[in-house]
PDB file of N, CA, C and O in Angstrom:
ATOM      1  N   MET A   1       0.797  -1.232  -0.027  1.00  0.00           N
ATOM      2  CA  MET A   1      -0.010   0.014   0.015  1.00  0.00           C
ATOM      3  C   MET A   1       0.838   1.244   0.008  1.00  0.00           C
ATOM      4  O   MET A   1       0.560   2.183  -0.738  1.00  0.00           O
ATOM      5  N   LYS A   2       1.889   1.269   0.836  1.00  0.00           N
ATOM      6  CA  LYS A   2       2.813   2.379   0.859  1.00  0.00           C
ATOM      7  C   LYS A   2       3.501   2.543  -0.461  1.00  0.00           C
ATOM      8  O   LYS A   2       3.761   3.674  -0.873  1.00  0.00           O
ATOM      9  N   TYR A   3       3.806   1.479  -1.136  1.00  0.00           N
ATOM     10  CA  TYR A   3       4.429   1.536  -2.466  1.00  0.00           C
ATOM     11  C   TYR A   3       3.522   2.278  -3.481  1.00  0.00           C
ATOM     12  O   TYR A   3       3.951   3.143  -4.244  1.00  0.00           O
ATOM     13  N   MET A   4       2.254   1.873  -3.427  1.00  0.00           N
ATOM     14  CA  MET A   4       1.317   2.555  -4.341  1.00  0.00           C
ATOM     15  C   MET A   4       1.109   4.035  -4.049  1.00  0.00           C
ATOM     16  O   MET A   4       0.898   4.841  -4.956  1.00  0.00           O
ATOM     17  N   LEU A   5       1.176   4.389  -2.716  1.00  0.00           N
ATOM     18  CA  LEU A   5       1.126   5.834  -2.430  1.00  0.00           C
ATOM     19  C   LEU A   5       2.264   6.581  -2.965  1.00  0.00           C
ATOM     20  O   LEU A   5       2.114   7.686  -3.485  1.00  0.00           O
ATOM     21  N   ASN A   6       3.489   5.956  -2.839  1.00  0.00           N
ATOM     22  CA  ASN A   6       4.665   6.570  -3.358  1.00  0.00           C
ATOM     23  C   ASN A   6       4.647   6.737  -4.857  1.00  0.00           C
ATOM     24  O   ASN A   6       5.123   7.753  -5.364  1.00  0.00           O
ATOM     25  N   VAL A   7       4.125   5.793  -5.570  1.00  0.00           N
ATOM     26  CA  VAL A   7       4.023   5.827  -7.037  1.00  0.00           C
ATOM     27  C   VAL A   7       3.064   6.931  -7.371  1.00  0.00           C
ATOM     28  O   VAL A   7       3.390   7.747  -8.234  1.00  0.00           O
ATOM     29  N   LEU A   8       1.860   7.028  -6.734  1.00  0.00           N
ATOM     30  CA  LEU A   8       0.945   8.108  -6.980  1.00  0.00           C
ATOM     31  C   LEU A   8       1.533   9.447  -6.692  1.00  0.00           C
ATOM     32  O   LEU A   8       1.302  10.382  -7.459  1.00  0.00           O
ATOM     33  N   LEU A   9       2.274   9.599  -5.642  1.00  0.00           N
ATOM     34  CA  LEU A   9       2.867  10.865  -5.302  1.00  0.00           C
ATOM     35  C   LEU A   9       3.904  11.322  -6.341  1.00  0.00           C
ATOM     36  O   LEU A   9       3.989  12.500  -6.686  1.00  0.00           O
ATOM     37  N   VAL A  10       4.656  10.386  -6.807  1.00  0.00           N
ATOM     38  CA  VAL A  10       5.659  10.615  -7.885  1.00  0.00           C
ATOM     39  C   VAL A  10       4.947  11.049  -9.151  1.00  0.00           C
ATOM     40  O   VAL A  10       5.390  11.980  -9.823  1.00  0.00           O
ATOM     41  N   MET A  11       3.801  10.358  -9.500  1.00  0.00           N
ATOM     42  CA  MET A  11       3.078  10.677 -10.757  1.00  0.00           C
ATOM     43  C   MET A  11       2.415  12.122 -10.606  1.00  0.00           C
ATOM     44  O   MET A  11       2.327  12.873 -11.577  1.00  0.00           O
ATOM     45  N   LEU A  12       1.961  12.463  -9.357  1.00  0.00           N
ATOM     46  CA  LEU A  12       1.417  13.750  -9.108  1.00  0.00           C
ATOM     47  C   LEU A  12       2.461  14.901  -9.356  1.00  0.00           C
ATOM     48  O   LEU A  12       2.263  15.914 -10.027  1.00  0.00           O
ATOM     49  N   CYS A  13       3.576  14.562  -8.707  1.00  0.00           N
ATOM     50  CA  CYS A  13       4.769  15.574  -8.956  1.00  0.00           C
ATOM     51  C   CYS A  13       5.196  15.707 -10.330  1.00  0.00           C
ATOM     52  O   CYS A  13       5.547  16.810 -10.747  1.00  0.00           O
ATOM     53  N   LEU A  14       5.198  14.661 -11.089  1.00  0.00           N
ATOM     54  CA  LEU A  14       5.532  14.745 -12.520  1.00  0.00           C
ATOM     55  C   LEU A  14       4.449  15.558 -13.283  1.00  0.00           C
ATOM     56  O   LEU A  14       4.746  16.389 -14.142  1.00  0.00           O
ATOM     57  N   LEU A  15       3.221  15.277 -12.928  1.00  0.00           N
ATOM     58  CA  LEU A  15       2.120  16.112 -13.581  1.00  0.00           C
ATOM     59  C   LEU A  15       2.165  17.485 -13.247  1.00  0.00           C
ATOM     60  O   LEU A  15       1.920  18.304 -14.132  1.00  0.00           O
ATOM     61  N   VAL A  16       2.466  17.889 -12.008  1.00  0.00           N
ATOM     62  CA  VAL A  16       2.648  19.326 -11.672  1.00  0.00           C
ATOM     63  C   VAL A  16       3.848  19.868 -12.317  1.00  0.00           C
ATOM     64  O   VAL A  16       3.831  21.001 -12.797  1.00  0.00           O
ATOM     65  N   PHE A  17       4.921  19.100 -12.357  1.00  0.00           N
ATOM     66  CA  PHE A  17       6.160  19.688 -13.004  1.00  0.00           C
ATOM     67  C   PHE A  17       5.904  19.833 -14.458  1.00  0.00           C
ATOM     68  O   PHE A  17       6.345  20.844 -15.004  1.00  0.00           O
ATOM     69  N   GLY A  18       5.226  18.925 -15.186  1.00  0.00           N
ATOM     70  CA  GLY A  18       4.974  19.131 -16.567  1.00  0.00           C
ATOM     71  C   GLY A  18       4.029  20.319 -16.823  1.00  0.00           C
ATOM     72  O   GLY A  18       4.140  21.022 -17.827  1.00  0.00           O
ATOM     73  N   PHE A  19       3.093  20.517 -15.873  1.00  0.00           N
ATOM     74  CA  PHE A  19       2.174  21.777 -16.019  1.00  0.00           C
ATOM     75  C   PHE A  19       3.048  23.008 -15.861  1.00  0.00           C
ATOM     76  O   PHE A  19       2.856  23.972 -16.602  1.00  0.00           O
ATOM     77  N   ALA A  20       3.967  23.028 -14.965  1.00  0.00           N
ATOM     78  CA  ALA A  20       4.802  24.249 -14.688  1.00  0.00           C
ATOM     79  C   ALA A  20       5.723  24.413 -15.978  1.00  0.00           C
ATOM     80  O   ALA A  20       5.911  25.546 -16.419  1.00  0.00           O
ATOM     81  N   ILE A  21       6.275  23.350 -16.566  1.00  0.00           N
ATOM     82  CA  ILE A  21       7.116  23.540 -17.720  1.00  0.00           C
ATOM     83  C   ILE A  21       6.314  24.096 -18.943  1.00  0.00           C
ATOM     84  O   ILE A  21       6.820  24.881 -19.745  1.00  0.00           O
ATOM     85  N   LYS A  22       5.082  23.656 -19.029  1.00  0.00           N
ATOM     86  CA  LYS A  22       4.242  24.024 -20.216  1.00  0.00           C
ATOM     87  C   LYS A  22       3.663  25.416 -20.117  1.00  0.00           C
ATOM     88  O   LYS A  22       3.222  25.974 -21.122  1.00  0.00           O
ATOM     89  N   ASN A  23       3.654  26.041 -18.819  1.00  0.00           N
ATOM     90  CA  ASN A  23       3.105  27.351 -18.579  1.00  0.00           C
ATOM     91  C   ASN A  23       4.110  28.279 -18.124  1.00  0.00           C
ATOM     92  O   ASN A  23       3.960  28.803 -17.019  1.00  0.00           O
ATOM     93  N   VAL A  24       5.157  28.562 -18.860  1.00  0.00           N
ATOM     94  CA  VAL A  24       6.196  29.458 -18.456  1.00  0.00           C
ATOM     95  C   VAL A  24       6.025  30.873 -18.999  1.00  0.00           C
ATOM     96  O   VAL A  24       6.763  31.793 -18.644  1.00  0.00           O
ATOM     97  N   GLU A  25       5.050  31.014 -19.854  1.00  0.00           N
ATOM     98  CA  GLU A  25       4.740  32.353 -20.450  1.00  0.00           C
ATOM     99  C   GLU A  25       4.305  33.297 -19.312  1.00  0.00           C
ATOM    100  O   GLU A  25       3.464  32.936 -18.489  1.00  0.00           O
ATOM    101  N   PRO A  26       4.890  34.516 -19.276  1.00  0.00           N
ATOM    102  CA  PRO A  26       4.479  35.478 -18.227  1.00  0.00           C
ATOM    103  C   PRO A  26       3.116  36.005 -18.425  1.00  0.00           C
ATOM    104  O   PRO A  26       2.738  36.351 -19.544  1.00  0.00           O
ATOM    105  N   VAL A  27       2.345  36.081 -17.354  1.00  0.00           N
ATOM    106  CA  VAL A  27       1.037  36.720 -17.392  1.00  0.00           C
ATOM    107  C   VAL A  27       1.048  37.828 -16.401  1.00  0.00           C
ATOM    108  O   VAL A  27       1.916  37.873 -15.530  1.00  0.00           O
ATOM    109  N   GLU A  28       0.102  38.732 -16.507  1.00  0.00           N
ATOM    110  CA  GLU A  28       0.117  39.929 -15.714  1.00  0.00           C
ATOM    111  C   GLU A  28      -1.132  39.897 -14.780  1.00  0.00           C
ATOM    112  O   GLU A  28      -2.258  39.744 -15.254  1.00  0.00           O
ATOM    113  N   LEU A  29      -0.922  40.035 -13.520  1.00  0.00           N
ATOM    114  CA  LEU A  29      -1.988  40.154 -12.527  1.00  0.00           C
ATOM    115  C   LEU A  29      -2.157  41.613 -12.105  1.00  0.00           C
ATOM    116  O   LEU A  29      -1.200  42.208 -11.609  1.00  0.00           O
ATOM    117  N   GLN A  30      -3.276  42.180 -12.275  1.00  0.00           N
ATOM    118  CA  GLN A  30      -3.470  43.572 -11.964  1.00  0.00           C
ATOM    119  C   GLN A  30      -4.273  43.780 -10.617  1.00  0.00           C
ATOM    120  O   GLN A  30      -5.369  43.254 -10.425  1.00  0.00           O
ATOM    121  N   TYR A  31      -3.667  44.549  -9.752  1.00  0.00           N
ATOM    122  CA  TYR A  31      -4.296  44.802  -8.430  1.00  0.00           C
ATOM    123  C   TYR A  31      -4.997  46.227  -8.527  1.00  0.00           C
ATOM    124  O   TYR A  31      -5.035  46.883  -9.568  1.00  0.00           O
ATOM    125  N   TYR A  32      -5.515  46.599  -7.386  1.00  0.00           N
ATOM    126  CA  TYR A  32      -6.082  47.909  -7.267  1.00  0.00           C
ATOM    127  C   TYR A  32      -4.960  48.916  -7.132  1.00  0.00           C
ATOM    128  O   TYR A  32      -3.820  48.561  -6.830  1.00  0.00           O
ATOM    129  N   LEU A  33      -5.298  50.188  -7.360  1.00  0.00           N
ATOM    130  CA  LEU A  33      -4.353  51.291  -7.416  1.00  0.00           C
ATOM    131  C   LEU A  33      -3.227  51.175  -8.353  1.00  0.00           C
ATOM    132  O   LEU A  33      -2.138  51.702  -8.123  1.00  0.00           O
ATOM    133  N   GLY A  34      -3.492  50.461  -9.451  1.00  0.00           N
ATOM    134  CA  GLY A  34      -2.464  50.425 -10.464  1.00  0.00           C
ATOM    135  C   GLY A  34      -1.278  49.426 -10.238  1.00  0.00           C
ATOM    136  O   GLY A  34      -0.332  49.413 -11.026  1.00  0.00           O
ATOM    137  N   LEU A  35      -1.333  48.614  -9.188  1.00  0.00           N
ATOM    138  CA  LEU A  35      -0.287  47.714  -8.968  1.00  0.00           C
ATOM    139  C   LEU A  35      -0.460  46.514  -9.862  1.00  0.00           C
ATOM    140  O   LEU A  35      -1.566  46.053 -10.143  1.00  0.00           O
ATOM    141  N   ARG A  36       0.758  46.000 -10.323  1.00  0.00           N
ATOM    142  CA  ARG A  36       0.759  44.864 -11.252  1.00  0.00           C
ATOM    143  C   ARG A  36       1.871  43.870 -10.807  1.00  0.00           C
ATOM    144  O   ARG A  36       2.869  44.236 -10.186  1.00  0.00           O
ATOM    145  N   TRP A  37       1.617  42.562 -11.181  1.00  0.00           N
ATOM    146  CA  TRP A  37       2.638  41.612 -10.938  1.00  0.00           C
ATOM    147  C   TRP A  37       2.693  40.799 -12.173  1.00  0.00           C
ATOM    148  O   TRP A  37       1.651  40.378 -12.674  1.00  0.00           O
ATOM    149  N   GLN A  38       3.925  40.541 -12.722  1.00  0.00           N
ATOM    150  CA  GLN A  38       4.034  39.778 -13.914  1.00  0.00           C
ATOM    151  C   GLN A  38       4.972  38.626 -13.511  1.00  0.00           C
ATOM    152  O   GLN A  38       6.101  38.823 -13.062  1.00  0.00           O
ATOM    153  N   ALA A  39       4.448  37.449 -13.697  1.00  0.00           N
ATOM    154  CA  ALA A  39       5.185  36.193 -13.484  1.00  0.00           C
ATOM    155  C   ALA A  39       4.591  35.049 -14.303  1.00  0.00           C
ATOM    156  O   ALA A  39       3.543  35.214 -14.926  1.00  0.00           O
ATOM    157  N   PRO A  40       5.233  33.930 -14.306  1.00  0.00           N
ATOM    158  CA  PRO A  40       4.696  32.743 -15.073  1.00  0.00           C
ATOM    159  C   PRO A  40       3.384  32.349 -14.399  1.00  0.00           C
ATOM    160  O   PRO A  40       3.168  32.532 -13.201  1.00  0.00           O
ATOM    161  N   LEU A  41       2.492  31.773 -15.287  1.00  0.00           N
ATOM    162  CA  LEU A  41       1.219  31.351 -14.856  1.00  0.00           C
ATOM    163  C   LEU A  41       1.283  30.251 -13.730  1.00  0.00           C
ATOM    164  O   LEU A  41       0.519  30.273 -12.765  1.00  0.00           O
ATOM    165  N   SER A  42       2.177  29.360 -13.906  1.00  0.00           N
ATOM    166  CA  SER A  42       2.332  28.242 -12.893  1.00  0.00           C
ATOM    167  C   SER A  42       2.704  28.801 -11.552  1.00  0.00           C
ATOM    168  O   SER A  42       2.252  28.293 -10.526  1.00  0.00           O
ATOM    169  N   LEU A  43       3.552  29.881 -11.526  1.00  0.00           N
ATOM    170  CA  LEU A  43       3.946  30.491 -10.246  1.00  0.00           C
ATOM    171  C   LEU A  43       2.821  31.278  -9.576  1.00  0.00           C
ATOM    172  O   LEU A  43       2.706  31.315  -8.351  1.00  0.00           O
ATOM    173  N   MET A  44       1.986  31.912 -10.427  1.00  0.00           N
ATOM    174  CA  MET A  44       0.818  32.569  -9.924  1.00  0.00           C
ATOM    175  C   MET A  44      -0.208  31.617  -9.301  1.00  0.00           C
ATOM    176  O   MET A  44      -0.783  31.898  -8.250  1.00  0.00           O
ATOM    177  N   LEU A  45      -0.412  30.517  -9.959  1.00  0.00           N
ATOM    178  CA  LEU A  45      -1.371  29.473  -9.441  1.00  0.00           C
ATOM    179  C   LEU A  45      -0.838  28.812  -8.223  1.00  0.00           C
ATOM    180  O   LEU A  45      -1.625  28.483  -7.336  1.00  0.00           O
ATOM    181  N   LEU A  46       0.471  28.586  -8.105  1.00  0.00           N
ATOM    182  CA  LEU A  46       1.070  28.086  -6.947  1.00  0.00           C
ATOM    183  C   LEU A  46       0.956  28.981  -5.792  1.00  0.00           C
ATOM    184  O   LEU A  46       0.634  28.544  -4.687  1.00  0.00           O
ATOM    185  N   THR A  47       1.224  30.299  -6.023  1.00  0.00           N
ATOM    186  CA  THR A  47       1.124  31.300  -4.992  1.00  0.00           C
ATOM    187  C   THR A  47      -0.288  31.435  -4.509  1.00  0.00           C
ATOM    188  O   THR A  47      -0.478  31.621  -3.307  1.00  0.00           O
ATOM    189  N   SER A  48      -1.251  31.360  -5.306  1.00  0.00           N
ATOM    190  CA  SER A  48      -2.675  31.545  -4.962  1.00  0.00           C
ATOM    191  C   SER A  48      -3.073  30.310  -4.146  1.00  0.00           C
ATOM    192  O   SER A  48      -3.805  30.406  -3.161  1.00  0.00           O
ATOM    193  N   LEU A  49      -2.566  29.134  -4.588  1.00  0.00           N
ATOM    194  CA  LEU A  49      -2.888  27.922  -3.678  1.00  0.00           C
ATOM    195  C   LEU A  49      -2.328  28.023  -2.395  1.00  0.00           C
ATOM    196  O   LEU A  49      -2.998  27.707  -1.412  1.00  0.00           O
ATOM    197  N   LEU A  50      -1.039  28.475  -2.282  1.00  0.00           N
ATOM    198  CA  LEU A  50      -0.428  28.568  -0.938  1.00  0.00           C
ATOM    199  C   LEU A  50      -1.125  29.611  -0.082  1.00  0.00           C
ATOM    200  O   LEU A  50      -1.321  29.377   1.110  1.00  0.00           O
ATOM    201  N   ILE A  51      -1.506  30.748  -0.640  1.00  0.00           N
ATOM    202  CA  ILE A  51      -2.339  31.756   0.144  1.00  0.00           C
ATOM    203  C   ILE A  51      -3.613  31.187   0.626  1.00  0.00           C
ATOM    204  O   ILE A  51      -4.023  31.431   1.760  1.00  0.00           O
ATOM    205  N   GLY A  52      -4.268  30.411  -0.232  1.00  0.00           N
ATOM    206  CA  GLY A  52      -5.511  29.783   0.217  1.00  0.00           C
ATOM    207  C   GLY A  52      -5.349  28.803   1.311  1.00  0.00           C
ATOM    208  O   GLY A  52      -6.184  28.688   2.208  1.00  0.00           O
ATOM    209  N   VAL A  53      -4.244  28.079   1.231  1.00  0.00           N
ATOM    210  CA  VAL A  53      -3.987  27.045   2.309  1.00  0.00           C
ATOM    211  C   VAL A  53      -3.629  27.746   3.653  1.00  0.00           C
ATOM    212  O   VAL A  53      -4.020  27.294   4.729  1.00  0.00           O
ATOM    213  N   VAL A  54      -2.879  28.854   3.547  1.00  0.00           N
ATOM    214  CA  VAL A  54      -2.567  29.538   4.775  1.00  0.00           C
ATOM    215  C   VAL A  54      -3.837  30.207   5.387  1.00  0.00           C
ATOM    216  O   VAL A  54      -4.052  30.165   6.599  1.00  0.00           O
ATOM    217  N   ILE A  55      -4.619  30.787   4.557  1.00  0.00           N
ATOM    218  CA  ILE A  55      -5.930  31.370   5.030  1.00  0.00           C
ATOM    219  C   ILE A  55      -6.887  30.283   5.668  1.00  0.00           C
ATOM    220  O   ILE A  55      -7.579  30.515   6.659  1.00  0.00           O
ATOM    221  N   GLY A  56      -6.859  29.175   5.056  1.00  0.00           N
ATOM    222  CA  GLY A  56      -7.632  28.001   5.523  1.00  0.00           C
ATOM    223  C   GLY A  56      -7.145  27.546   6.897  1.00  0.00           C
ATOM    224  O   GLY A  56      -7.946  27.224   7.774  1.00  0.00           O
ATOM    225  N   MET A  57      -5.783  27.523   7.078  1.00  0.00           N
ATOM    226  CA  MET A  57      -5.278  27.155   8.331  1.00  0.00           C
ATOM    227  C   MET A  57      -5.495  28.130   9.476  1.00  0.00           C
ATOM    228  O   MET A  57      -5.739  27.754  10.623  1.00  0.00           O
ATOM    229  N   ILE A  58      -5.391  29.427   9.102  1.00  0.00           N
ATOM    230  CA  ILE A  58      -5.754  30.473  10.017  1.00  0.00           C
ATOM    231  C   ILE A  58      -7.170  30.370  10.489  1.00  0.00           C
ATOM    232  O   ILE A  58      -7.437  30.471  11.687  1.00  0.00           O
ATOM    233  N   ILE A  59      -8.078  30.172   9.578  1.00  0.00           N
ATOM    234  CA  ILE A  59      -9.468  30.075   9.915  1.00  0.00           C
ATOM    235  C   ILE A  59      -9.691  28.910  10.845  1.00  0.00           C
ATOM    236  O   ILE A  59     -10.528  29.024  11.741  1.00  0.00           O
ATOM    237  N   CYS A  60      -9.049  27.875  10.705  1.00  0.00           N
ATOM    238  CA  CYS A  60      -9.153  26.601  11.424  1.00  0.00           C
ATOM    239  C   CYS A  60      -8.641  26.687  12.860  1.00  0.00           C
ATOM    240  O   CYS A  60      -9.052  25.937  13.746  1.00  0.00           O
ATOM    241  N   LEU A  61      -7.694  27.670  13.052  1.00  0.00           N
ATOM    242  CA  LEU A  61      -7.059  27.844  14.319  1.00  0.00           C
ATOM    243  C   LEU A  61      -8.034  28.133  15.571  1.00  0.00           C
ATOM    244  O   LEU A  61      -7.835  27.598  16.662  1.00  0.00           O
ATOM    245  N   LYS A  62      -9.016  28.948  15.352  1.00  0.00           N
ATOM    246  CA  LYS A  62      -9.919  29.345  16.396  1.00  0.00           C
ATOM    247  C   LYS A  62     -10.659  28.181  16.934  1.00  0.00           C
ATOM    248  O   LYS A  62     -10.652  27.975  18.148  1.00  0.00           O
ATOM    249  N   PRO A  63     -11.335  27.356  16.066  1.00  0.00           N
ATOM    250  CA  PRO A  63     -12.021  26.140  16.714  1.00  0.00           C
ATOM    251  C   PRO A  63     -11.083  25.203  17.420  1.00  0.00           C
ATOM    252  O   PRO A  63     -11.449  24.631  18.447  1.00  0.00           O
ATOM    253  N   ILE A  64      -9.886  25.023  16.907  1.00  0.00           N
ATOM    254  CA  ILE A  64      -8.889  24.126  17.502  1.00  0.00           C
ATOM    255  C   ILE A  64      -8.528  24.653  18.903  1.00  0.00           C
ATOM    256  O   ILE A  64      -8.524  23.892  19.871  1.00  0.00           O
ATOM    257  N   ILE A  65      -8.230  25.943  19.004  1.00  0.00           N
ATOM    258  CA  ILE A  65      -7.854  26.560  20.211  1.00  0.00           C
ATOM    259  C   ILE A  65      -8.990  26.344  21.268  1.00  0.00           C
ATOM    260  O   ILE A  65      -8.773  25.914  22.401  1.00  0.00           O
ATOM    261  N   LYS A  66     -10.258  26.697  20.766  1.00  0.00           N
ATOM    262  CA  LYS A  66     -11.402  26.580  21.675  1.00  0.00           C
ATOM    263  C   LYS A  66     -11.567  25.079  22.134  1.00  0.00           C
ATOM    264  O   LYS A  66     -11.845  24.847  23.311  1.00  0.00           O
ATOM    265  N   GLN A  67     -11.406  24.101  21.264  1.00  0.00           N
ATOM    266  CA  GLN A  67     -11.529  22.731  21.667  1.00  0.00           C
ATOM    267  C   GLN A  67     -10.452  22.339  22.704  1.00  0.00           C
ATOM    268  O   GLN A  67     -10.722  21.618  23.664  1.00  0.00           O
ATOM    269  N   ARG A  68      -9.245  22.833  22.477  1.00  0.00           N
ATOM    270  CA  ARG A  68      -8.183  22.522  23.535  1.00  0.00           C
ATOM    271  C   ARG A  68      -8.499  23.080  24.834  1.00  0.00           C
ATOM    272  O   ARG A  68      -8.365  22.404  25.855  1.00  0.00           O
ATOM    273  N   ARG A  69      -8.940  24.357  24.852  1.00  0.00           N
ATOM    274  CA  ARG A  69      -9.335  24.921  26.089  1.00  0.00           C
ATOM    275  C   ARG A  69     -10.438  24.156  26.799  1.00  0.00           C
ATOM    276  O   ARG A  69     -10.443  23.975  28.017  1.00  0.00           O
ATOM    277  N   ARG A  70     -11.351  23.728  25.985  1.00  0.00           N
ATOM    278  CA  ARG A  70     -12.543  22.894  26.618  1.00  0.00           C
ATOM    279  C   ARG A  70     -11.985  21.589  27.152  1.00  0.00           C
ATOM    280  O   ARG A  70     -12.393  21.152  28.228  1.00  0.00           O
ATOM    281  N   LEU A  71     -11.074  20.953  26.444  1.00  0.00           N
ATOM    282  CA  LEU A  71     -10.470  19.646  26.804  1.00  0.00           C
ATOM    283  C   LEU A  71      -9.684  19.837  28.100  1.00  0.00           C
ATOM    284  O   LEU A  71      -9.716  18.945  28.948  1.00  0.00           O
ATOM    285  N   ILE A  72      -8.968  20.972  28.298  1.00  0.00           N
ATOM    286  CA  ILE A  72      -8.169  21.174  29.496  1.00  0.00           C
ATOM    287  C   ILE A  72      -9.113  21.416  30.690  1.00  0.00           C
ATOM    288  O   ILE A  72      -8.829  20.952  31.795  1.00  0.00           O
ATOM    289  N   SER A  73     -10.243  22.145  30.482  1.00  0.00           N
ATOM    290  CA  SER A  73     -11.160  22.290  31.558  1.00  0.00           C
ATOM    291  C   SER A  73     -11.835  21.044  31.882  1.00  0.00           C
ATOM    292  O   SER A  73     -12.111  20.846  33.065  1.00  0.00           O
ATOM    293  N   LEU A  74     -12.152  20.148  30.980  1.00  0.00           N
ATOM    294  CA  LEU A  74     -12.819  18.862  31.268  1.00  0.00           C
ATOM    295  C   LEU A  74     -11.827  17.939  32.058  1.00  0.00           C
ATOM    296  O   LEU A  74     -12.232  17.231  32.980  1.00  0.00           O
ATOM    297  N   GLU A  75     -10.525  17.970  31.671  1.00  0.00           N
ATOM    298  CA  GLU A  75      -9.602  17.189  32.419  1.00  0.00           C
ATOM    299  C   GLU A  75      -9.425  17.712  33.783  1.00  0.00           C
ATOM    300  O   GLU A  75      -9.264  16.891  34.687  1.00  0.00           O
ATOM    301  N   ARG A  76      -9.434  18.958  34.050  1.00  0.00           N
ATOM    302  CA  ARG A  76      -9.332  19.456  35.407  1.00  0.00           C
ATOM    303  C   ARG A  76     -10.589  19.089  36.195  1.00  0.00           C
ATOM    304  O   ARG A  76     -10.511  18.808  37.391  1.00  0.00           O
ATOM    305  N   GLU A  77     -11.754  19.090  35.527  1.00  0.00           N
ATOM    306  CA  GLU A  77     -12.962  18.708  36.271  1.00  0.00           C
ATOM    307  C   GLU A  77     -12.947  17.280  36.627  1.00  0.00           C
ATOM    308  O   GLU A  77     -13.373  16.880  37.711  1.00  0.00           O
ATOM    309  N   LEU A  78     -12.428  16.463  35.664  1.00  0.00           N
ATOM    310  CA  LEU A  78     -12.312  14.980  35.917  1.00  0.00           C
ATOM    311  C   LEU A  78     -11.419  14.650  37.041  1.00  0.00           C
ATOM    312  O   LEU A  78     -11.689  13.736  37.820  1.00  0.00           O
ATOM    313  N   LYS A  79     -10.268  15.439  37.148  1.00  0.00           N
ATOM    314  CA  LYS A  79      -9.342  15.229  38.275  1.00  0.00           C
ATOM    315  C   LYS A  79      -9.979  15.585  39.561  1.00  0.00           C
ATOM    316  O   LYS A  79      -9.789  14.856  40.534  1.00  0.00           O
ATOM    317  N   THR A  80     -10.737  16.666  39.654  1.00  0.00           N
ATOM    318  CA  THR A  80     -11.375  16.994  40.902  1.00  0.00           C
ATOM    319  C   THR A  80     -12.458  16.051  41.302  1.00  0.00           C
ATOM    320  O   THR A  80     -12.672  15.803  42.488  1.00  0.00           O
ATOM    321  N   LEU A  81     -13.160  15.512  40.307  1.00  0.00           N
ATOM    322  CA  LEU A  81     -14.154  14.485  40.612  1.00  0.00           C
ATOM    323  C   LEU A  81     -13.541  13.174  41.126  1.00  0.00           C
ATOM    324  O   LEU A  81     -14.086  12.509  42.007  1.00  0.00           O
ATOM    325  N   ASN A  82     -12.410  12.839  40.549  1.00  0.00           N
ATOM    326  CA  ASN A  82     -11.633  11.668  41.020  1.00  0.00           C
ATOM    327  C   ASN A  82     -11.138  11.801  42.412  1.00  0.00           C
ATOM    328  O   ASN A  82     -11.137  10.837  43.179  1.00  0.00           O
ATOM    329  N   LYS A  83     -10.725  12.954  42.742  1.00  0.00           N
ATOM    330  CA  LYS A  83     -10.183  13.281  44.108  1.00  0.00           C
ATOM    331  C   LYS A  83     -11.269  13.243  45.096  1.00  0.00           C
ATOM    332  O   LYS A  83     -11.080  12.749  46.208  1.00  0.00           O
ATOM    333  N   ASN A  84     -12.475  13.777  44.718  1.00  0.00           N
ATOM    334  CA  ASN A  84     -13.626  13.716  45.601  1.00  0.00           C
ATOM    335  C   ASN A  84     -14.167  12.318  45.909  1.00  0.00           C
ATOM    336  O   ASN A  84     -14.604  11.985  47.010  1.00  0.00           O
ATOM    337  N   ASN A  85     -14.093  11.521  44.813  1.00  0.00           N
ATOM    338  CA  ASN A  85     -14.563  10.096  44.950  1.00  0.00           C
ATOM    339  C   ASN A  85     -13.625   9.296  45.763  1.00  0.00           C
ATOM    340  O   ASN A  85     -14.065   8.388  46.468  1.00  0.00           O
ATOM    341  N   GLN A  86     -12.357   9.570  45.716  1.00  0.00           N
ATOM    342  CA  GLN A  86     -11.370   8.765  46.467  1.00  0.00           C
ATOM    343  C   GLN A  86     -11.395   9.173  47.960  1.00  0.00           C
ATOM    344  O   GLN A  86     -11.012   8.353  48.794  1.00  0.00           O
ATOM    345  N   SER A  87     -11.817  10.370  48.332  1.00  0.00           N
ATOM    346  CA  SER A  87     -11.856  10.797  49.737  1.00  0.00           C
ATOM    347  C   SER A  87     -13.009  10.217  50.466  1.00  0.00           C
ATOM    348  O   SER A  87     -13.183  10.479  51.656  1.00  0.00           O
TER     349      SER A  87
END
């Protein structure tokens, strides 16, 4: 199974590499206030993917922190209940 996963990963890397090689022509991205960025299409797509991943991770941080705080409070409550039952 691990062998198949490695083969699929190599195939995916080759596919992405081939895509990057085929799309080396520069394209221009225009921002507000006249700002522009000129780079290869594959670099722009990779950059936008990475920005999306970072934004997604930041959005997921709040629920994770909330769950950890809740877990800590429940562990404290469990410890106090165990101490009261042992006494």
